[in-house]
C-alpha positions as CSV (number, residue, x, y, z in Angstrom):
1,M,-10.2,-54.1,-24.3
2,K,-11.1,-53.7,-27.7
3,T,-14.2,-55.6,-27.1
4,F,-15.1,-53.5,-23.8
5,L,-14.5,-50.5,-26.2
6,L,-16.9,-51.7,-29.1
7,L,-19.3,-52.3,-26.6
8,S,-19.4,-49.1,-24.7
9,V,-19.9,-47.3,-28.0
10,L,-22.4,-49.4,-29.3
11,I,-24.5,-48.8,-25.8
12,A,-23.9,-44.8,-26.2
13,A,-24.9,-45.1,-29.8
14,A,-27.8,-46.9,-28.7
15,S,-28.8,-44.9,-25.6
16,S,-28.6,-41.4,-27.7
17,D,-31.9,-39.5,-28.3
18,D,-32.8,-39.8,-31.7
19,P,-34.4,-35.8,-32.3
20,S,-36.5,-37.1,-35.0
21,Q,-38.3,-39.3,-32.4
22,E,-39.0,-36.4,-30.2
23,P,-42.7,-34.7,-30.9
24,K,-42.2,-31.1,-32.5
25,R,-42.4,-28.2,-30.3
26,E,-43.8,-24.6,-31.6
27,S,-43.2,-21.1,-29.8
28,K,-46.5,-19.5,-29.5
29,Q,-47.5,-16.7,-27.6
30,I,-50.9,-17.1,-24.6
31,R,-52.0,-14.1,-22.4
32,A,-52.1,-15.2,-18.6
33,E,-52.5,-14.1,-15.0
34,V,-49.6,-15.1,-12.5
35,V,-50.7,-17.1,-9.8
36,S,-47.4,-17.6,-8.3
37,T,-43.7,-17.9,-9.1
38,D,-41.2,-20.2,-7.6
39,K,-37.4,-19.1,-8.3
40,T,-35.9,-22.2,-6.6
41,A,-37.9,-24.3,-8.8
42,K,-37.7,-22.3,-11.7
43,T,-41.9,-22.4,-12.2
44,L,-44.5,-20.0,-12.8
45,T,-48.0,-20.9,-12.0
46,I,-50.3,-19.1,-14.5
47,K,-54.3,-19.1,-15.2
48,T,-55.4,-18.7,-18.6
49,E,-58.4,-19.1,-20.7
50,S,-59.7,-22.4,-21.3
51,H,-62.9,-23.9,-23.3
52,E,-62.7,-26.6,-21.5
53,S,-63.4,-25.8,-17.8
54,M,-66.5,-25.0,-16.2
55,T,-64.8,-21.6,-14.7
56,G,-63.8,-20.6,-18.5
57,M,-59.7,-20.7,-16.6
58,K,-57.4,-23.4,-16.5
59,T,-54.6,-23.6,-14.0
60,L,-50.9,-24.6,-15.3
61,V,-47.6,-24.9,-13.6
62,V,-44.7,-24.2,-16.4
63,K,-41.1,-25.1,-16.0
64,V,-39.2,-21.4,-17.2
65,E,-36.3,-21.8,-19.2
66,E,-33.1,-20.1,-18.0
67,K,-33.1,-16.6,-20.2
68,A,-36.4,-16.0,-19.2
69,L,-35.5,-16.3,-15.4
70,S,-34.4,-12.7,-14.9
71,A,-38.1,-11.9,-15.7
72,L,-39.6,-14.4,-13.3
73,E,-38.0,-12.6,-11.1
74,T,-40.0,-9.1,-11.6
75,V,-43.7,-10.4,-11.6
76,K,-46.4,-11.0,-9.0
77,P,-49.5,-12.9,-8.1
78,G,-52.3,-10.8,-9.9
79,E,-50.2,-9.4,-13.0
80,K,-51.3,-10.0,-16.5
81,V,-48.5,-11.2,-18.7
82,T,-47.6,-12.6,-22.3
83,L,-45.6,-15.8,-22.5
84,T,-43.8,-16.8,-25.1
85,C,-43.9,-20.7,-24.9
86,R,-42.6,-23.9,-26.5
87,A,-45.3,-26.4,-26.7
88,T,-45.8,-29.5,-28.2
89,R,-49.5,-30.4,-29.8
90,E,-50.9,-32.4,-26.1
91,R,-49.9,-29.3,-23.9
92,E,-50.7,-25.6,-24.2
93,C,-47.0,-24.2,-23.0
94,D,-44.3,-26.9,-22.0
95,T,-41.7,-24.4,-21.0
96,V,-41.6,-20.6,-20.8
97,A,-39.2,-18.8,-22.9
98,A,-40.0,-15.3,-22.3
99,I,-42.8,-13.3,-19.9
100,Q,-43.6,-9.9,-20.8
101,K,-45.8,-7.9,-18.5
102,A,-49.3,-6.3,-19.9
103,A,-48.7,-2.2,-20.5
104,S,-52.1,-1.9,-18.1
105,A,-54.4,-3.6,-15.9
106,N,-56.8,-3.8,-18.6
107,E,-54.8,-5.0,-21.6
108,Y,-56.0,-8.3,-21.2
109,D,-59.6,-7.8,-19.9
């Protein structure tokens, strides 16, 4: 029994996530246009400005965090928003922590 318990502890310790191995995620704000929302999947499809794209716009599908779900229900396709994103250096936006609608339709033009 002691061997089983020791083995269980060792396996749990070996499989635990090491925070130092995870890429650092930073909060940043990006301006975007809503393409679509999926409340069931908790995702938001957006268009953002991109210097890499021929059209100057890039489409992203991003996961929405629990605390931003109520705001997800209020936005519609075509609306301009400012998103507070958590992102690694590899991605522009991994998850959306907050959604704020533009004060006017021309605010981001």
